[in-house]
LOVO-212605 format. One line per 4 residues: number of its first residue (from 0); for each residue x, y, z of C-alpha. Coordinates in nm, 4 decimals, padded with zeros to 6 digits. Example, Ala and Ser with C-alpha at 12.3 -4.5 7.8 and 13.67 -1.06 7.14 Angstrom:
! LOVO-212605
0	01.2300,-00.4500,00.7800 ~ 01.3670,-00.1060,00.7140
***
This chain:
! LOVO-212605
0	-00.1988,03.0761,-03.0092 ~ -00.4036,03.2893,-03.2438 ~ -00.3482,03.6078,-03.0428 ~ 00.0305,03.5601,-03.0390
4	00.0411,03.4897,-03.4099 ~ -00.1829,03.7829,-03.4912 ~ 00.0527,04.0130,-03.2965 ~ 00.3399,03.8796,-03.5049
8	00.1536,03.9375,-03.8240 ~ 00.0719,04.2947,-03.7262 ~ 00.4388,04.3388,-03.6453 ~ 00.5249,04.2493,-04.0033
12	00.2810,04.5062,-04.1323 ~ 00.4068,04.7879,-03.9062 ~ 00.7753,04.7075,-03.9375 ~ 00.8715,04.6119,-04.2938
16	01.2274,04.5496,-04.1902 ~ 01.1171,04.2337,-04.0086 ~ 01.2145,03.9118,-04.1910 ~ 00.9620,03.7576,-04.4232
20	00.7637,03.4645,-04.2798 ~ 00.9080,03.1239,-04.3709 ~ 00.7894,02.9526,-04.6834 ~ 00.5620,02.6643,-04.6084
24	00.4430,02.4315,-04.8827 ~ 00.0690,02.4062,-04.9090 ~ 00.0844,02.0277,-04.9065 ~ 00.3031,02.0063,-04.5903
28	00.0975,01.8317,-04.3214 ~ 00.1148,01.9482,-03.9616 ~ -00.0060,01.7461,-03.6640 ~ -00.0962,01.8360,-03.3089
32	-00.2502,01.6585,-03.0146 ~ -00.5715,01.7628,-02.8403 ~ -00.7691,01.6025,-02.5627 ~ -01.0845,01.4259,-02.6879
36	-01.3175,01.6261,-02.4643 ~ -01.6266,01.8402,-02.5026 ~ -01.4186,02.1327,-02.6271 ~ -01.2598,01.9411,-02.9157
40	-01.4993,02.0654,-03.1855 ~ -01.4553,02.4290,-03.0795 ~ -01.0730,02.3932,-03.0695 ~ -01.0655,02.2453,-03.4192
44	-01.2878,02.5251,-03.5477 ~ -01.0574,02.7841,-03.3889 ~ -00.7521,02.6255,-03.5503 ~ -00.9260,02.6235,-03.8891
48	-01.0193,02.9920,-03.8558 ~ -00.6648,03.0810,-03.7589 ~ -00.5191,02.8948,-04.0515 ~ -00.7619,03.0536,-04.2965
52	-00.6801,03.4042,-04.1653 ~ -00.2976,03.3672,-04.1452 ~ -00.2529,03.1435,-04.4508 ~ -00.2373,03.4197,-04.7168
56	00.0769,03.5522,-04.5511 ~ 00.2622,03.2365,-04.6631 ~ 00.3580,03.1813,-05.0299 ~ 00.2075,02.8664,-05.1803
60	-00.0341,02.8276,-04.8930 ~ -00.3447,02.6226,-04.9760 ~ -00.6038,02.6004,-04.7054 ~ -00.7295,02.2557,-04.6118
64	-00.9739,02.2045,-04.3280 ~ -00.8234,02.0204,-04.0306 ~ -00.9060,01.6503,-04.0030 ~ -00.9364,01.4696,-03.6743
68	-00.8278,01.1115,-03.6024 ~ -00.8520,00.9507,-03.2616 ~ -00.5603,00.7739,-03.0993 ~ -00.6734,00.4639,-02.9176
72	-00.5510,00.4381,-02.5613 ~ -00.4165,00.0909,-02.6228 ~ -00.1981,00.2202,-02.9107 ~ -00.0361,00.4730,-02.6808
76	-00.0003,00.2159,-02.4090 ~ 00.1952,-00.0266,-02.6275 ~ 00.3772,00.1625,-02.9024 ~ 00.6243,00.3318,-02.6684
80	00.7410,00.0107,-02.5053 ~ 01.0198,-00.0373,-02.7537 ~ 01.1971,00.2637,-02.5981 ~ 01.1605,00.1547,-02.2307
84	01.4703,-00.0435,-02.1266 ~ 01.6142,-00.1432,-01.7893 ~ 01.7445,00.1672,-01.6141 ~ 01.9839,00.2086,-01.3218
88	01.8820,00.4684,-01.0592 ~ 02.1023,00.5738,-00.7742 ~ 02.3479,00.3140,-00.6488 ~ 02.1290,00.0083,-00.6052
92	01.7993,00.0420,-00.7943 ~ 01.7184,-00.0990,-01.1337 ~ 01.3822,-00.0445,-01.3014 ~ 01.3118,-00.3287,-01.5382
96	01.0155,-00.3397,-01.7741 ~ 00.8186,-00.6590,-01.7278 ~ 00.8748,-00.7539,-02.0927 ~ 01.2540,-00.7096,-02.0846
100	01.5181,-00.9635,-01.9728 ~ 01.7782,-00.8497,-01.7189 ~ 02.0435,-01.0354,-01.5227 ~ 02.0524,-00.8782,-01.1764
104	02.3893,-00.8077,-01.0206 ~ 02.4758,-00.8627,-00.6562 ~ 02.3283,-00.5901,-00.4347 ~ 02.0850,-00.4589,-00.6948
108	01.7235,-00.3950,-00.6115 ~ 01.4979,-00.4776,-00.9071 ~ 01.1667,-00.3027,-00.9621 ~ 00.9610,-00.4704,-01.2325
112	00.7250,-00.2226,-01.3944 ~ 00.4565,-00.1975,-01.6565 ~ 00.3211,00.1606,-01.6397 ~ 00.0196,00.0802,-01.8582
116	-00.2052,00.3837,-01.8718 ~ -00.0422,00.5378,-01.5639 ~ 00.2223,00.8047,-01.5394 ~ 00.5554,00.6824,-01.4105
120	00.8127,00.4617,-01.5834 ~ 01.0560,00.5561,-01.3117 ~ 01.2933,00.7022,-01.5677 ~ 01.1562,01.0574,-01.5629
124	01.3819,01.2947,-01.3593 ~ 01.0978,01.3684,-01.1163 ~ 01.0669,01.0007,-01.0268 ~ 01.4429,00.9343,-01.0353
128	01.5056,01.2176,-00.7907 ~ 01.2451,01.0775,-00.5487 ~ 01.3905,00.7265,-00.5647 ~ 01.7400,00.8586,-00.5074
132	01.6232,01.0533,-00.2032 ~ 01.4498,00.7435,-00.0687 ~ 01.7698,00.5408,-00.1191 ~ 01.9716,00.7944,00.0791
136	01.7208,00.7836,00.3606 ~ 01.6991,00.4043,00.3847 ~ 02.0735,00.3560,00.3593 ~ 02.1649,00.6419,00.5935
140	02.3586,00.8435,00.3357 ~ 02.4121,01.2213,00.3688 ~ 02.2242,01.4317,00.4506 ~ 02.0140,01.1611,00.6159
144	02.2999,00.9888,00.8036 ~ 02.2231,01.1147,01.1539 ~ 02.0259,00.9535,01.4312 ~ 01.7585,01.2172,01.3857
148	01.6288,01.0266,01.0837 ~ 01.5665,00.6592,01.1746 ~ 01.4987,00.4038,00.9045 ~ 01.1353,00.4766,00.8082
152	00.8627,00.2248,00.8723 ~ 00.5591,00.3733,00.6988 ~ 00.5247,00.5998,00.3950 ~ 00.2506,00.7940,00.2203
156	00.2912,00.8246,-00.1556 ~ 00.0729,01.1037,-00.2951 ~ 00.0234,01.0780,-00.6706 ~ 00.1436,00.7172,-00.6855
160	00.0970,00.6779,-01.0600 ~ 00.2390,00.3395,-01.1639 ~ 00.3304,00.2662,-00.8007 ~ 00.7035,00.2761,-00.8693
164	00.7877,00.4772,-00.5551 ~ 00.5742,00.2556,-00.3333 ~ 00.7413,-00.0568,-00.4706 ~ 01.0881,00.0916,-00.4351
168	01.0143,00.1955,-00.0742 ~ 00.9002,-00.1558,00.0253 ~ 01.1958,-00.3205,-00.1410 ~ 01.4313,-00.0881,00.0479
172	01.2751,-00.1688,00.3831 ~ 00.9430,00.0109,00.4428 ~ 00.6941,-00.2046,00.6319 ~ 00.3849,-00.0143,00.5192
176	00.3179,00.2105,00.2198 ~ -00.0045,00.3790,00.1242 ~ -00.0230,00.5139,-00.2280 ~ -00.3061,00.7416,-00.3419
180	-00.3942,00.8854,-00.6805 ~ -00.6941,01.0689,-00.8299 ~ -00.6829,00.8497,-01.1463 ~ -00.8583,00.5126,-01.1092
184	-00.6692,00.3745,-01.4077 ~ -00.3426,00.4580,-01.2369 ~ -00.4517,00.2887,-00.9195 ~ -00.5407,-00.0272,-01.1036
188	-00.2023,-00.0258,-01.2846 ~ -00.0268,00.0309,-00.9520 ~ -00.2058,-00.2673,-00.7991 ~ -00.0887,-00.4873,-01.0873
192	00.2677,-00.3640,-01.0455 ~ 00.2550,-00.4317,-00.6705 ~ 00.1475,-00.7875,-00.7453 ~ 00.4147,-00.8265,-01.0141
196	00.6807,-00.7372,-00.7562 ~ 00.5443,-00.9651,-00.4814 ~ 00.4790,-00.6677,-00.2474 ~ 00.1840,-00.8360,-00.0803
200	00.0213,-00.6536,00.2106 ~ 00.3143,-00.4152,00.2632 ~ 00.1631,-00.1583,00.0226 ~ -00.1883,-00.0512,-00.0615
204	-00.3122,00.1907,-00.3277 ~ -00.6435,00.3724,-00.3623 ~ -00.8246,00.6831,-00.4836 ~ -00.8814,00.7921,-00.1255
208	-00.8588,01.1746,-00.0932 ~ -00.5556,01.3054,00.0945 ~ -00.7822,01.4778,00.3435 ~ -00.9411,01.1425,00.4421
212	-00.6102,00.9655,00.5138 ~ -00.5815,00.8869,00.8851 ~ -00.2626,00.8972,01.0908 ~ 00.0865,01.0236,01.0226
216	00.3868,00.8776,00.8423 ~ 00.7666,00.8656,00.8594 ~ 00.7964,00.9795,00.4996 ~ 00.5451,01.1671,00.2856
220	00.6187,01.1620,-00.0897 ~ 00.4425,01.3954,-00.3317 ~ 00.5464,01.3877,-00.6938 ~ 00.2879,01.6244,-00.8438
224	00.2813,01.9747,-00.9909 ~ 00.4440,02.2641,-00.7993 ~ 00.1166,02.4527,-00.7717 ~ -00.0606,02.1515,-00.6273
228	00.2187,02.0991,-00.3770 ~ 00.1710,02.4516,-00.2485 ~ -00.2087,02.4154,-00.2421 ~ -00.1783,02.0945,-00.0434
232	00.1092,02.2114,00.1785 ~ -00.0839,02.2107,00.5064 ~ -00.2295,01.8654,00.4437 ~ 00.1045,01.7168,00.3384
236	00.2833,01.8502,00.6450 ~ -00.0073,01.7388,00.8621 ~ 00.0457,01.3759,00.7501 ~ 00.4140,01.3861,00.8501
240	00.5136,01.2907,01.2062 ~ 00.7862,01.4690,01.3969 ~ 01.1299,01.3712,01.2709 ~ 00.9825,01.2532,00.9421
244	01.0899,01.3481,00.5919 ~ 00.8821,01.5256,00.3330 ~ 00.9918,01.4675,-00.0299 ~ 00.8466,01.6993,-00.2905
248	00.9031,01.6483,-00.6616 ~ 00.7399,01.7366,-00.9954 ~ 00.8925,02.0850,-00.9583 ~ 01.0359,02.2772,-01.2466
252	01.3529,02.4464,-01.1271 ~ 01.2074,02.7844,-01.2102 ~ 00.9341,02.7112,-00.9541 ~ 01.1602,02.6122,-00.6673
256	01.1060,02.9458,-00.4909 ~ 00.7293,02.9107,-00.5294 ~ 00.7408,02.5800,-00.3443 ~ 00.9916,02.6807,-00.0742
260	00.7864,02.9921,-00.0036 ~ 00.4682,02.7848,00.0121 ~ 00.6184,02.5557,00.2770 ~ 00.8028,02.8278,00.4757
264	00.5238,02.8783,00.7326 ~ 00.5565,02.5167,00.8583 ~ 00.8015,02.3690,01.1128 ~ 01.0298,02.2187,00.8519
268	01.4081,02.2121,00.8019 ~ 01.5380,02.2013,00.4468 ~ 01.7523,01.8899,00.4074 ~ 01.8435,01.9017,00.0401
272	01.7451,02.0204,-00.3054 ~ 01.8509,01.7919,-00.5872 ~ 01.8168,01.8658,-00.9554 ~ 01.8188,01.6837,-01.2826
276	01.7659,01.8541,-01.6202 ~ 01.4943,02.1146,-01.5587 ~ 01.3459,01.9408,-01.2548 ~ 01.3978,01.9804,-00.8807
280	01.3266,01.7679,-00.5784 ~ 01.3045,01.9207,-00.2286 ~ 01.3400,01.7273,00.0939 ~ 01.2379,01.8642,00.4369
284	01.2532,01.7277,00.7889 ~ 00.9706,01.8008,01.0308 ~ 01.1053,01.9418,01.3604 ~ 00.7918,01.9389,01.5749
***
């Protein structure tokens, strides 16, 4: 941040025709979020040094040292709930927060969810796109309406988060789902959500590494960052049995080519690419 701003400041010095910097009142507070890790003190010091150096460029600027306040995890986990309402996904799915009332309609599949400290309310485009792909697979809708793609029995959910995909898969007909995540808090939240939805033994979640997962699956889901998808490509494909479907999400549209190039060496057929807002979801079928 400081290098970019310094370049801009030097640009003002070298090119007087550039517009003057905006006026900022000295008593106008500015807030930012930083992880409370070992680097916090150094980051705060760097911000203070930057403000002290750039401040004189702004009329009425009065330097005040940054102050730090810590956001309690429980505050984050509860304050946002007011904005999380029942949400329809695809044709049949409804994600209902556990604290909200909802009268289910005929044919609807209800997923009750409390994300807690895990990522995944089910309403983010990356999760929506995965659920919609799963719905097309289970209900034999194009492009999964051929005999080449039987109704799946078992599913691997990589980066399960709140467990929303695992729950949706079981409620649409999967007989066995294994969800894994590197975050122990997410795994505990997912377990609670599985219990809330009466999933029973049909789904299991753990922090087990992908490399240690035994066997192959009809569907492999991975809703993680594009770079991680590419890094794990060989392992993800290796967990997919012949005729199975690989669903990749968490992909910014600008990184579609990165992902498709990363999976091009494998015996996969592209089934569909779906998009919502700036996110993409890619589905492949394994040929052999």
